[in-house]
PDB file of N, CA, C and O in Angstrom:
ATOM      1  N   MET A   1       0.792  -1.218   0.027  1.00  0.00           N
ATOM      2  CA  MET A   1       0.044  -0.128  -0.161  1.00  0.00           C
ATOM      3  C   MET A   1       1.111   1.134  -0.044  1.00  0.00           C
ATOM      4  O   MET A   1       1.098   1.945  -0.969  1.00  0.00           O
ATOM      5  N   ILE A   2       1.966   1.320   0.974  1.00  0.00           N
ATOM      6  CA  ILE A   2       2.825   2.639   0.911  1.00  0.00           C
ATOM      7  C   ILE A   2       3.534   2.185  -0.879  1.00  0.00           C
ATOM      8  O   ILE A   2       3.179   3.035  -1.695  1.00  0.00           O
ATOM      9  N   GLU A   3       4.068   1.492  -1.262  1.00  0.00           N
ATOM     10  CA  GLU A   3       4.700   1.571  -2.288  1.00  0.00           C
ATOM     11  C   GLU A   3       3.524   2.671  -3.197  1.00  0.00           C
ATOM     12  O   GLU A   3       3.806   3.782  -3.647  1.00  0.00           O
ATOM     13  N   GLN A   4       2.205   1.981  -3.282  1.00  0.00           N
ATOM     14  CA  GLN A   4       2.038   2.992  -4.204  1.00  0.00           C
ATOM     15  C   GLN A   4       1.509   4.036  -4.558  1.00  0.00           C
ATOM     16  O   GLN A   4       1.158   4.505  -5.641  1.00  0.00           O
ATOM     17  N   GLY A   5       1.470   4.586  -2.791  1.00  0.00           N
ATOM     18  CA  GLY A   5       1.258   5.792  -2.734  1.00  0.00           C
ATOM     19  C   GLY A   5       2.510   6.690  -3.088  1.00  0.00           C
ATOM     20  O   GLY A   5       2.378   7.859  -3.448  1.00  0.00           O
ATOM     21  N   ALA A   6       3.798   6.028  -2.953  1.00  0.00           N
ATOM     22  CA  ALA A   6       5.203   6.832  -3.455  1.00  0.00           C
ATOM     23  C   ALA A   6       5.150   6.464  -5.157  1.00  0.00           C
ATOM     24  O   ALA A   6       5.737   7.286  -5.861  1.00  0.00           O
ATOM     25  N   LYS A   7       4.605   5.495  -5.749  1.00  0.00           N
ATOM     26  CA  LYS A   7       4.682   5.626  -7.145  1.00  0.00           C
ATOM     27  C   LYS A   7       3.824   6.858  -7.636  1.00  0.00           C
ATOM     28  O   LYS A   7       4.051   7.363  -8.736  1.00  0.00           O
ATOM     29  N   LYS A   8       2.880   7.307  -6.838  1.00  0.00           N
ATOM     30  CA  LYS A   8       2.064   8.007  -7.567  1.00  0.00           C
ATOM     31  C   LYS A   8       2.719   9.591  -7.180  1.00  0.00           C
ATOM     32  O   LYS A   8       2.384  10.385  -8.059  1.00  0.00           O
ATOM     33  N   SER A   9       3.194   9.958  -6.567  1.00  0.00           N
ATOM     34  CA  SER A   9       3.748  10.904  -5.908  1.00  0.00           C
ATOM     35  C   SER A   9       5.013  11.183  -7.007  1.00  0.00           C
ATOM     36  O   SER A   9       5.154  12.302  -7.499  1.00  0.00           O
ATOM     37  N   SER A  10       5.782  10.226  -7.292  1.00  0.00           N
ATOM     38  CA  SER A  10       7.284  10.641  -8.052  1.00  0.00           C
ATOM     39  C   SER A  10       6.485  10.927  -9.638  1.00  0.00           C
ATOM     40  O   SER A  10       6.849  11.835 -10.386  1.00  0.00           O
ATOM     41  N   ARG A  11       5.310   9.940  -9.975  1.00  0.00           N
ATOM     42  CA  ARG A  11       4.666  10.652 -11.328  1.00  0.00           C
ATOM     43  C   ARG A  11       3.924  11.856 -11.215  1.00  0.00           C
ATOM     44  O   ARG A  11       3.331  12.127 -12.259  1.00  0.00           O
ATOM     45  N   GLN A  12       3.772  12.615 -10.351  1.00  0.00           N
ATOM     46  CA  GLN A  12       3.176  13.600 -10.297  1.00  0.00           C
ATOM     47  C   GLN A  12       4.684  14.675  -9.998  1.00  0.00           C
ATOM     48  O   GLN A  12       4.646  15.696 -10.686  1.00  0.00           O
ATOM     49  N   ASN A  13       5.342  14.612  -9.522  1.00  0.00           N
ATOM     50  CA  ASN A  13       6.780  15.514  -9.778  1.00  0.00           C
ATOM     51  C   ASN A  13       7.407  15.092 -11.275  1.00  0.00           C
ATOM     52  O   ASN A  13       8.108  15.869 -11.922  1.00  0.00           O
ATOM     53  N   GLU A  14       6.997  13.544 -11.795  1.00  0.00           N
ATOM     54  CA  GLU A  14       7.698  14.162 -12.896  1.00  0.00           C
ATOM     55  C   GLU A  14       6.997  15.217 -14.393  1.00  0.00           C
ATOM     56  O   GLU A  14       7.517  15.736 -15.381  1.00  0.00           O
ATOM     57  N   SER A  15       5.253  15.112 -13.714  1.00  0.00           N
ATOM     58  CA  SER A  15       4.230  16.088 -14.619  1.00  0.00           C
ATOM     59  C   SER A  15       4.843  17.483 -14.510  1.00  0.00           C
ATOM     60  O   SER A  15       5.286  18.059 -15.504  1.00  0.00           O
ATOM     61  N   ASN A  16       4.861  18.049 -13.209  1.00  0.00           N
ATOM     62  CA  ASN A  16       5.035  19.012 -12.209  1.00  0.00           C
ATOM     63  C   ASN A  16       7.035  19.562 -12.869  1.00  0.00           C
ATOM     64  O   ASN A  16       7.403  20.737 -12.878  1.00  0.00           O
ATOM     65  N   ASN A  17       7.636  18.772 -13.167  1.00  0.00           N
ATOM     66  CA  ASN A  17       9.091  19.056 -14.244  1.00  0.00           C
ATOM     67  C   ASN A  17       8.496  19.213 -15.447  1.00  0.00           C
ATOM     68  O   ASN A  17       9.160  19.961 -16.165  1.00  0.00           O
ATOM     69  N   ASN A  18       7.522  18.812 -15.945  1.00  0.00           N
ATOM     70  CA  ASN A  18       7.694  18.448 -17.682  1.00  0.00           C
ATOM     71  C   ASN A  18       7.288  20.204 -17.952  1.00  0.00           C
ATOM     72  O   ASN A  18       7.836  20.987 -18.727  1.00  0.00           O
ATOM     73  N   ILE A  19       5.960  20.482 -16.860  1.00  0.00           N
ATOM     74  CA  ILE A  19       5.434  21.788 -16.709  1.00  0.00           C
ATOM     75  C   ILE A  19       6.756  22.800 -16.493  1.00  0.00           C
ATOM     76  O   ILE A  19       7.258  23.497 -17.375  1.00  0.00           O
ATOM     77  N   THR A  20       7.130  22.716 -15.291  1.00  0.00           N
ATOM     78  CA  THR A  20       8.401  23.649 -14.898  1.00  0.00           C
ATOM     79  C   THR A  20       8.881  24.027 -16.527  1.00  0.00           C
ATOM     80  O   THR A  20       8.431  24.993 -17.143  1.00  0.00           O
ATOM     81  N   SER A  21       9.807  23.131 -17.033  1.00  0.00           N
ATOM     82  CA  SER A  21      10.833  23.451 -18.243  1.00  0.00           C
ATOM     83  C   SER A  21       9.980  23.717 -19.391  1.00  0.00           C
ATOM     84  O   SER A  21      10.575  24.382 -20.239  1.00  0.00           O
ATOM     85  N   THR A  22       8.681  23.392 -19.724  1.00  0.00           N
ATOM     86  CA  THR A  22       8.003  24.119 -20.317  1.00  0.00           C
ATOM     87  C   THR A  22       8.005  25.599 -20.480  1.00  0.00           C
ATOM     88  O   THR A  22       8.379  26.139 -21.521  1.00  0.00           O
ATOM     89  N   ILE A  23       7.552  26.290 -19.363  1.00  0.00           N
ATOM     90  CA  ILE A  23       7.434  27.836 -18.736  1.00  0.00           C
ATOM     91  C   ILE A  23       9.138  28.042 -19.290  1.00  0.00           C
ATOM     92  O   ILE A  23       9.578  28.693 -20.238  1.00  0.00           O
ATOM     93  N   ILE A  24       9.693  27.371 -18.476  1.00  0.00           N
ATOM     94  CA  ILE A  24      11.382  27.818 -19.075  1.00  0.00           C
ATOM     95  C   ILE A  24      11.424  28.041 -20.119  1.00  0.00           C
ATOM     96  O   ILE A  24      11.567  29.209 -20.480  1.00  0.00           O
ATOM     97  N   GLN A  25      11.337  27.207 -20.854  1.00  0.00           N
ATOM     98  CA  GLN A  25      11.615  27.000 -22.488  1.00  0.00           C
ATOM     99  C   GLN A  25      11.001  28.432 -23.001  1.00  0.00           C
ATOM    100  O   GLN A  25      11.708  29.318 -23.483  1.00  0.00           O
ATOM    101  N   GLN A  26       9.370  28.545 -22.800  1.00  0.00           N
ATOM    102  CA  GLN A  26       8.471  29.597 -23.209  1.00  0.00           C
ATOM    103  C   GLN A  26       9.268  31.123 -23.230  1.00  0.00           C
ATOM    104  O   GLN A  26       9.326  31.926 -24.160  1.00  0.00           O
ATOM    105  N   SER A  27       9.904  31.223 -21.745  1.00  0.00           N
ATOM    106  CA  SER A  27      10.145  32.326 -21.324  1.00  0.00           C
ATOM    107  C   SER A  27      11.523  32.605 -22.255  1.00  0.00           C
ATOM    108  O   SER A  27      11.515  33.683 -22.850  1.00  0.00           O
ATOM    109  N   ASP A  28      13.020  31.517 -22.495  1.00  0.00           N
ATOM    110  CA  ASP A  28      13.495  31.870 -23.116  1.00  0.00           C
ATOM    111  C   ASP A  28      13.359  32.233 -24.775  1.00  0.00           C
ATOM    112  O   ASP A  28      14.133  32.990 -25.361  1.00  0.00           O
ATOM    113  N   PHE A  29      12.352  31.618 -25.323  1.00  0.00           N
ATOM    114  CA  PHE A  29      11.782  31.543 -26.305  1.00  0.00           C
ATOM    115  C   PHE A  29      11.218  33.144 -26.131  1.00  0.00           C
ATOM    116  O   PHE A  29      11.903  33.750 -26.955  1.00  0.00           O
ATOM    117  N   LEU A  30      10.507  33.927 -25.616  1.00  0.00           N
ATOM    118  CA  LEU A  30      10.034  35.371 -25.603  1.00  0.00           C
ATOM    119  C   LEU A  30      11.426  36.065 -25.269  1.00  0.00           C
ATOM    120  O   LEU A  30      11.599  37.176 -25.771  1.00  0.00           O
ATOM    121  N   ILE A  31      12.159  35.681 -24.696  1.00  0.00           N
ATOM    122  CA  ILE A  31      13.449  36.823 -24.549  1.00  0.00           C
ATOM    123  C   ILE A  31      14.197  36.775 -25.723  1.00  0.00           C
ATOM    124  O   ILE A  31      14.581  37.813 -26.261  1.00  0.00           O
ATOM    125  N   GLU A  32      14.514  35.337 -26.306  1.00  0.00           N
ATOM    126  CA  GLU A  32      14.964  35.395 -27.790  1.00  0.00           C
ATOM    127  C   GLU A  32      14.412  36.464 -28.422  1.00  0.00           C
ATOM    128  O   GLU A  32      15.013  37.441 -28.870  1.00  0.00           O
ATOM    129  N   GLY A  33      13.068  36.211 -28.445  1.00  0.00           N
ATOM    130  CA  GLY A  33      12.215  37.222 -29.575  1.00  0.00           C
ATOM    131  C   GLY A  33      12.272  38.657 -29.259  1.00  0.00           C
ATOM    132  O   GLY A  33      12.154  39.452 -30.192  1.00  0.00           O
ATOM    133  N   HIS A  34      12.430  39.068 -28.115  1.00  0.00           N
ATOM    134  CA  HIS A  34      12.762  40.294 -27.556  1.00  0.00           C
ATOM    135  C   HIS A  34      13.563  40.572 -28.087  1.00  0.00           C
ATOM    136  O   HIS A  34      13.172  41.287 -29.010  1.00  0.00           O
ATOM    137  N   LYS A  35      15.083  40.392 -28.112  1.00  0.00           N
ATOM    138  CA  LYS A  35      16.211  40.495 -28.638  1.00  0.00           C
ATOM    139  C   LYS A  35      16.022  41.088 -29.756  1.00  0.00           C
ATOM    140  O   LYS A  35      16.241  42.290 -29.905  1.00  0.00           O
ATOM    141  N   ILE A  36      15.490  40.132 -30.894  1.00  0.00           N
ATOM    142  CA  ILE A  36      15.501  40.024 -32.358  1.00  0.00           C
ATOM    143  C   ILE A  36      14.703  41.424 -33.069  1.00  0.00           C
ATOM    144  O   ILE A  36      14.874  42.005 -34.141  1.00  0.00           O
ATOM    145  N   LYS A  37      13.733  41.650 -31.882  1.00  0.00           N
ATOM    146  CA  LYS A  37      12.825  42.968 -32.146  1.00  0.00           C
ATOM    147  C   LYS A  37      13.550  43.951 -32.153  1.00  0.00           C
ATOM    148  O   LYS A  37      13.587  44.736 -33.100  1.00  0.00           O
ATOM    149  N   LYS A  38      14.279  44.072 -31.043  1.00  0.00           N
ATOM    150  CA  LYS A  38      15.126  45.069 -31.133  1.00  0.00           C
ATOM    151  C   LYS A  38      16.476  45.506 -32.163  1.00  0.00           C
ATOM    152  O   LYS A  38      16.946  46.583 -32.529  1.00  0.00           O
ATOM    153  N   ARG A  39      16.766  44.266 -32.373  1.00  0.00           N
ATOM    154  CA  ARG A  39      17.747  44.416 -33.408  1.00  0.00           C
ATOM    155  C   ARG A  39      17.315  44.728 -34.904  1.00  0.00           C
ATOM    156  O   ARG A  39      17.932  45.192 -35.863  1.00  0.00           O
ATOM    157  N   ILE A  40      15.714  44.187 -34.681  1.00  0.00           N
ATOM    158  CA  ILE A  40      15.408  44.770 -36.578  1.00  0.00           C
ATOM    159  C   ILE A  40      14.888  46.258 -36.220  1.00  0.00           C
ATOM    160  O   ILE A  40      14.951  47.171 -37.043  1.00  0.00           O
ATOM    161  N   ALA A  41      14.414  46.402 -35.033  1.00  0.00           N
ATOM    162  CA  ALA A  41      13.960  48.157 -34.927  1.00  0.00           C
ATOM    163  C   ALA A  41      15.351  48.695 -34.741  1.00  0.00           C
ATOM    164  O   ALA A  41      15.322  49.920 -34.865  1.00  0.00           O
ATOM    165  N   VAL A  42      16.449  48.284 -34.512  1.00  0.00           N
ATOM    166  CA  VAL A  42      18.064  49.049 -34.339  1.00  0.00           C
ATOM    167  C   VAL A  42      17.996  49.142 -35.845  1.00  0.00           C
ATOM    168  O   VAL A  42      17.466  50.142 -36.330  1.00  0.00           O
ATOM    169  N   ASP A  43      18.617  47.934 -36.857  1.00  0.00           N
ATOM    170  CA  ASP A  43      18.386  47.849 -38.277  1.00  0.00           C
ATOM    171  C   ASP A  43      17.896  48.731 -38.842  1.00  0.00           C
ATOM    172  O   ASP A  43      18.640  49.362 -39.592  1.00  0.00           O
ATOM    173  N   THR A  44      16.250  49.217 -38.720  1.00  0.00           N
ATOM    174  CA  THR A  44      15.525  49.951 -39.678  1.00  0.00           C
ATOM    175  C   THR A  44      15.751  51.308 -39.498  1.00  0.00           C
ATOM    176  O   THR A  44      15.670  52.130 -40.411  1.00  0.00           O
ATOM    177  N   VAL A  45      16.079  51.610 -38.153  1.00  0.00           N
ATOM    178  CA  VAL A  45      16.510  52.975 -37.891  1.00  0.00           C
ATOM    179  C   VAL A  45      17.795  53.699 -38.935  1.00  0.00           C
ATOM    180  O   VAL A  45      17.855  54.636 -39.731  1.00  0.00           O
ATOM    181  N   ALA A  46      18.552  52.857 -38.499  1.00  0.00           N
ATOM    182  CA  ALA A  46      19.788  53.118 -39.340  1.00  0.00           C
ATOM    183  C   ALA A  46      20.319  53.389 -40.415  1.00  0.00           C
ATOM    184  O   ALA A  46      21.212  54.080 -40.904  1.00  0.00           O
ATOM    185  N   ASN A  47      18.977  52.139 -40.850  1.00  0.00           N
ATOM    186  CA  ASN A  47      19.033  52.305 -42.563  1.00  0.00           C
ATOM    187  C   ASN A  47      18.445  53.630 -43.229  1.00  0.00           C
ATOM    188  O   ASN A  47      18.893  54.268 -44.181  1.00  0.00           O
ATOM    189  N   LYS A  48      17.024  53.914 -42.250  1.00  0.00           N
ATOM    190  CA  LYS A  48      16.589  55.117 -42.210  1.00  0.00           C
ATOM    191  C   LYS A  48      17.348  56.732 -42.409  1.00  0.00           C
ATOM    192  O   LYS A  48      17.068  57.703 -43.112  1.00  0.00           O
ATOM    193  N   ILE A  49      18.018  56.551 -41.790  1.00  0.00           N
ATOM    194  CA  ILE A  49      19.161  57.775 -41.769  1.00  0.00           C
ATOM    195  C   ILE A  49      20.086  57.855 -43.024  1.00  0.00           C
ATOM    196  O   ILE A  49      21.055  57.131 -43.253  1.00  0.00           O
ATOM    197  N   PRO A  50      19.506  59.075 -43.946  1.00  0.00           N
ATOM    198  CA  PRO A  50      20.811  58.827 -45.475  1.00  0.00           C
ATOM    199  C   PRO A  50      21.971  59.404 -44.920  1.00  0.00           C
ATOM    200  O   PRO A  50      23.014  59.443 -45.573  1.00  0.00           O
TER     201      PRO A  50
END
């Protein structure tokens, strides 16, 4: 009976880890996207100045 409970909690930990890693991946992606947007903005401003 005790073993069954332990298995359940370890399975829940796995799913929590998956959620956490997904959130971390999403925030990394958003940070990268923001850097790229900044770079594009700087490029276009520099190109518009004659």
